[in-house]
ZADO-1210 file (C-alpha; in nm, 4 decimals, padded with zeros to 6 digits):
<atoms>
<atom x="-01.9312" y="01.4840" z="-00.3573" code="UNK" pos="1"/>
<atom x="-01.6656" y="01.6114" z="-00.1191" code="UNK" pos="2"/>
<atom x="-01.3010" y="01.6370" z="-00.2281" code="UNK" pos="3"/>
<atom x="-01.0038" y="01.5594" z="-00.0044" code="UNK" pos="4"/>
<atom x="-00.6262" y="01.5752" z="-00.0350" code="UNK" pos="5"/>
<atom x="-00.4632" y="01.2683" z="00.1199" code="UNK" pos="6"/>
<atom x="-00.1023" y="01.2235" z="00.2316" code="UNK" pos="7"/>
<atom x="00.0075" y="00.8764" z="00.3388" code="UNK" pos="8"/>
<atom x="00.3326" y="00.8705" z="00.5349" code="UNK" pos="9"/>
<atom x="00.4980" y="00.5292" z="00.5641" code="UNK" pos="10"/>
<atom x="00.7793" y="00.4342" z="00.7978" code="UNK" pos="11"/>
<atom x="00.8591" y="00.1684" z="00.5391" code="UNK" pos="12"/>
<atom x="00.6776" y="00.0005" z="00.2532" code="UNK" pos="13"/>
<atom x="00.7821" y="-00.3079" z="00.0553" code="UNK" pos="14"/>
<atom x="00.7108" y="-00.3702" z="-00.3116" code="UNK" pos="15"/>
<atom x="00.4388" y="-00.6193" z="-00.4028" code="UNK" pos="16"/>
<atom x="00.4954" y="-00.6916" z="-00.7715" code="UNK" pos="17"/>
<atom x="00.6893" y="-01.0062" z="-00.8607" code="UNK" pos="18"/>
<atom x="00.9095" y="-00.9656" z="-01.1696" code="UNK" pos="19"/>
<atom x="00.8503" y="-01.2250" z="-01.4432" code="UNK" pos="20"/>
<atom x="01.0639" y="-01.5356" z="-01.3916" code="UNK" pos="21"/>
<atom x="01.1963" y="-01.4270" z="-01.0515" code="UNK" pos="22"/>
<atom x="00.9922" y="-01.5782" z="-00.7689" code="UNK" pos="23"/>
<atom x="01.2356" y="-01.4800" z="-00.4935" code="UNK" pos="24"/>
<atom x="01.1964" y="-01.1094" z="-00.5517" code="UNK" pos="25"/>
<atom x="00.9402" y="-00.8339" z="-00.5069" code="UNK" pos="26"/>
<atom x="00.9473" y="-00.4869" z="-00.6512" code="UNK" pos="27"/>
<atom x="00.7219" y="-00.1847" z="-00.6745" code="UNK" pos="28"/>
<atom x="00.4876" y="-00.1172" z="-00.9589" code="UNK" pos="29"/>
<atom x="00.6110" y="00.1702" z="-01.1725" code="UNK" pos="30"/>
<atom x="00.4158" y="00.4770" z="-01.2820" code="UNK" pos="31"/>
<atom x="00.4294" y="00.6183" z="-01.6361" code="UNK" pos="32"/>
<atom x="00.7582" y="00.7967" z="-01.5501" code="UNK" pos="33"/>
<atom x="00.9241" y="00.4786" z="-01.4211" code="UNK" pos="34"/>
<atom x="00.8997" y="00.5834" z="-01.0538" code="UNK" pos="35"/>
<atom x="00.8018" y="00.3343" z="-00.7804" code="UNK" pos="36"/>
<atom x="00.4254" y="00.3523" z="-00.7309" code="UNK" pos="37"/>
<atom x="00.1203" y="00.2185" z="-00.5496" code="UNK" pos="38"/>
<atom x="-00.1612" y="00.0914" z="-00.7689" code="UNK" pos="39"/>
<atom x="-00.4997" y="00.2586" z="-00.7139" code="UNK" pos="40"/>
<atom x="-00.6658" y="-00.0838" z="-00.6490" code="UNK" pos="41"/>
<atom x="-00.4241" y="-00.1328" z="-00.3550" code="UNK" pos="42"/>
<atom x="-00.5539" y="00.1874" z="-00.1976" code="UNK" pos="43"/>
<atom x="-00.9159" y="00.0893" z="-00.2596" code="UNK" pos="44"/>
<atom x="-00.8598" y="-00.2624" z="-00.1256" code="UNK" pos="45"/>
<atom x="-00.7067" y="-00.1218" z="00.1908" code="UNK" pos="46"/>
<atom x="-01.0037" y="00.1157" z="00.2407" code="UNK" pos="47"/>
<atom x="-01.2584" y="-00.1585" z="00.1712" code="UNK" pos="48"/>
<atom x="-01.0931" y="-00.3869" z="00.4267" code="UNK" pos="49"/>
<atom x="-01.1013" y="-00.1042" z="00.6829" code="UNK" pos="50"/>
<atom x="-01.4696" y="-00.0339" z="00.6070" code="UNK" pos="51"/>
<atom x="-01.5572" y="-00.3999" z="00.6468" code="UNK" pos="52"/>
<atom x="-01.3844" y="-00.4195" z="00.9858" code="UNK" pos="53"/>
<atom x="-01.5549" y="-00.0971" z="01.0989" code="UNK" pos="54"/>
<atom x="-01.8960" y="-00.2266" z="00.9838" code="UNK" pos="55"/>
<atom x="-01.9344" y="00.0483" z="00.7243" code="UNK" pos="56"/>
<atom x="-02.0711" y="00.0199" z="00.3724" code="UNK" pos="57"/>
<atom x="-01.8519" y="-00.1898" z="00.1404" code="UNK" pos="58"/>
<atom x="-01.7358" y="-00.1100" z="-00.1220" code="UNK" pos="59"/>
<atom x="-01.6566" y="00.2356" z="00.0061" code="UNK" pos="60"/>
<atom x="-01.7839" y="00.5300" z="-00.1967" code="UNK" pos="61"/>
<atom x="-01.4396" y="00.6761" z="-00.2649" code="UNK" pos="62"/>
<atom x="-01.2899" y="00.7604" z="-00.6027" code="UNK" pos="63"/>
<atom x="-00.9188" y="00.8361" z="-00.6403" code="UNK" pos="64"/>
<atom x="-00.8805" y="01.1410" z="-00.8637" code="UNK" pos="65"/>
<atom x="-00.5890" y="01.0466" z="-01.0852" code="UNK" pos="66"/>
<atom x="-00.5435" y="01.0004" z="-01.4574" code="UNK" pos="67"/>
<atom x="-00.2892" y="00.7316" z="-01.3753" code="UNK" pos="68"/>
<atom x="-00.3618" y="00.3796" z="-01.2505" code="UNK" pos="69"/>
<atom x="-00.0557" y="00.4087" z="-01.0266" code="UNK" pos="70"/>
<atom x="00.0478" y="00.6851" z="-00.7881" code="UNK" pos="71"/>
<atom x="00.4170" y="00.7661" z="-00.7356" code="UNK" pos="72"/>
<atom x="00.5879" y="00.7030" z="-00.4019" code="UNK" pos="73"/>
<atom x="00.8376" y="00.9660" z="-00.2856" code="UNK" pos="74"/>
<atom x="01.1391" y="00.8386" z="-00.0958" code="UNK" pos="75"/>
<atom x="01.4708" y="00.6626" z="-00.1398" code="UNK" pos="76"/>
<atom x="01.4422" y="00.3215" z="-00.3042" code="UNK" pos="77"/>
<atom x="01.6562" y="00.0482" z="-00.1481" code="UNK" pos="78"/>
<atom x="01.6928" y="-00.3244" z="-00.2049" code="UNK" pos="79"/>
<atom x="01.6945" y="-00.5563" z="00.0940" code="UNK" pos="80"/>
<atom x="01.7895" y="-00.9252" z="00.0908" code="UNK" pos="81"/>
<atom x="01.6981" y="-01.1678" z="00.3644" code="UNK" pos="82"/>
<atom x="01.6722" y="-01.5388" z="00.4340" code="UNK" pos="83"/>
<atom x="01.3311" y="-01.7000" z="00.4201" code="UNK" pos="84"/>
<atom x="01.2881" y="-02.0409" z="00.5795" code="UNK" pos="85"/>
<atom x="01.0309" y="-02.2805" z="00.4427" code="UNK" pos="86"/>
<atom x="00.9500" y="-02.6494" z="00.4389" code="UNK" pos="87"/>
<atom x="01.0024" y="-02.8295" z="00.1085" code="UNK" pos="88"/>
<atom x="00.7571" y="-03.0798" z="-00.0414" code="UNK" pos="89"/>
<atom x="00.9558" y="-03.3634" z="00.1116" code="UNK" pos="90"/>
<atom x="00.9218" y="-03.2050" z="00.4577" code="UNK" pos="91"/>
<atom x="01.2809" y="-03.0869" z="00.4937" code="UNK" pos="92"/>
<atom x="01.3668" y="-02.7371" z="00.6142" code="UNK" pos="93"/>
<atom x="01.5067" y="-02.5156" z="00.3404" code="UNK" pos="94"/>
<atom x="01.6326" y="-02.1609" z="00.3110" code="UNK" pos="95"/>
<atom x="01.5799" y="-01.9280" z="00.0199" code="UNK" pos="96"/>
<atom x="01.7204" y="-01.5802" z="-00.0198" code="UNK" pos="97"/>
<atom x="01.4566" y="-01.3270" z="-00.1141" code="UNK" pos="98"/>
<atom x="01.5047" y="-00.9748" z="-00.2420" code="UNK" pos="99"/>
<atom x="01.2596" y="-00.6904" z="-00.1857" code="UNK" pos="100"/>
<atom x="01.2499" y="-00.3305" z="-00.2937" code="UNK" pos="101"/>
<atom x="01.1790" y="-00.1115" z="00.0074" code="UNK" pos="102"/>
<atom x="01.1235" y="00.2593" z="00.0597" code="UNK" pos="103"/>
<atom x="01.1681" y="00.4034" z="00.4085" code="UNK" pos="104"/>
<atom x="01.0088" y="00.7340" z="00.5102" code="UNK" pos="105"/>
<atom x="00.7873" y="00.7149" z="00.2018" code="UNK" pos="106"/>
<atom x="00.5207" y="00.9662" z="00.1049" code="UNK" pos="107"/>
<atom x="00.2220" y="00.9121" z="-00.1253" code="UNK" pos="108"/>
<atom x="-00.0094" y="01.2035" z="-00.2142" code="UNK" pos="109"/>
<atom x="-00.3357" y="01.2022" z="-00.4063" code="UNK" pos="110"/>
<atom x="-00.6872" y="01.3438" z="-00.4094" code="UNK" pos="111"/>
<atom x="-01.0157" y="01.1596" z="-00.3602" code="UNK" pos="112"/>
<atom x="-01.3880" y="01.2248" z="-00.3923" code="UNK" pos="113"/>
<atom x="-01.6451" y="01.0698" z="-00.1628" code="UNK" pos="114"/>
<atom x="-02.0115" y="01.0953" z="-00.0766" code="UNK" pos="115"/>
<atom x="-01.9285" y="00.9900" z="00.2807" code="UNK" pos="116"/>
<atom x="-01.7016" y="01.2734" z="00.4042" code="UNK" pos="117"/>
<atom x="-01.7653" y="01.2059" z="00.7729" code="UNK" pos="118"/>
<atom x="-01.6101" y="00.8569" z="00.7670" code="UNK" pos="119"/>
<atom x="-01.3172" y="00.9141" z="00.5293" code="UNK" pos="120"/>
<atom x="-01.0590" y="01.0344" z="00.7859" code="UNK" pos="121"/>
<atom x="-01.1477" y="00.7453" z="01.0189" code="UNK" pos="122"/>
<atom x="-01.1150" y="00.4960" z="00.7338" code="UNK" pos="123"/>
<atom x="-00.7641" y="00.6136" z="00.6472" code="UNK" pos="124"/>
<atom x="-00.6638" y="00.6283" z="01.0138" code="UNK" pos="125"/>
<atom x="-00.7828" y="00.2723" z="01.0781" code="UNK" pos="126"/>
<atom x="-00.6345" y="00.1399" z="00.7526" code="UNK" pos="127"/>
<atom x="-00.2959" y="00.2939" z="00.8328" code="UNK" pos="128"/>
<atom x="-00.2859" y="00.1721" z="01.1900" code="UNK" pos="129"/>
<atom x="-00.4208" y="-00.1814" z="01.1511" code="UNK" pos="130"/>
<atom x="-00.4055" y="-00.2862" z="00.7840" code="UNK" pos="131"/>
<atom x="-00.1232" y="-00.1193" z="00.5889" code="UNK" pos="132"/>
<atom x="-00.0202" y="-00.1552" z="00.2252" code="UNK" pos="133"/>
<atom x="00.2455" y="-00.3434" z="00.0354" code="UNK" pos="134"/>
<atom x="00.4223" y="-00.6745" z="00.0915" code="UNK" pos="135"/>
<atom x="00.4382" y="-00.8279" z="00.4408" code="UNK" pos="136"/>
<atom x="00.1682" y="-00.5927" z="00.5701" code="UNK" pos="137"/>
<atom x="00.0302" y="-00.8639" z="00.7993" code="UNK" pos="138"/>
<atom x="00.3713" y="-00.8711" z="00.9677" code="UNK" pos="139"/>
<atom x="00.3478" y="-00.4989" z="01.0411" code="UNK" pos="140"/>
<atom x="00.5180" y="-00.3556" z="00.7341" code="UNK" pos="141"/>
<atom x="00.3405" y="-00.0904" z="00.5284" code="UNK" pos="142"/>
<atom x="00.1682" y="00.0831" z="00.8181" code="UNK" pos="143"/>
<atom x="00.1108" y="00.4519" z="00.7614" code="UNK" pos="144"/>
<atom x="-00.0267" y="00.7696" z="00.9098" code="UNK" pos="145"/>
<atom x="-00.2694" y="00.9681" z="00.7007" code="UNK" pos="146"/>
<atom x="-00.3271" y="01.3404" z="00.6702" code="UNK" pos="147"/>
<atom x="-00.6731" y="01.3903" z="00.5195" code="UNK" pos="148"/>
<atom x="-00.7662" y="01.7499" z="00.4349" code="UNK" pos="149"/>
<atom x="-01.0963" y="01.8617" z="00.2835" code="UNK" pos="150"/>
<atom x="-01.0339" y="02.0883" z="-00.0180" code="UNK" pos="151"/>
<atom x="-01.3813" y="02.1871" z="-00.1402" code="UNK" pos="152"/>
</atoms>
């Protein structure tokens, strides 16, 4: 298996975890040190979606080399509030204020192993450009550029 060091550089990423009892808010998962983090299954889900769109083998043969289930995000944590419009059950327009944790200019670093070293850089490139990670990724948030370096 080939080993790679991966750096994901986000312009901005929004938290995806909803705190208990607070539906109008999203926050980041936390690692064992209490730092904002991305869960390993989020990374794998992003890669699997990229592989599916690129007509490659799914699930991808990639293993994140970490003793933790969550990988820390470097960057300044901010909280952003915004209005969210929605239609109530009775059909009337309503507005709710939502609160999201956000990190701009974020960096996530980790190592992976794969038995498909030729496709790994393309997977990360596609995933960063067209899929993204975190909340509101379908609206363009959570896009990233990836630096994938072979280390073995």
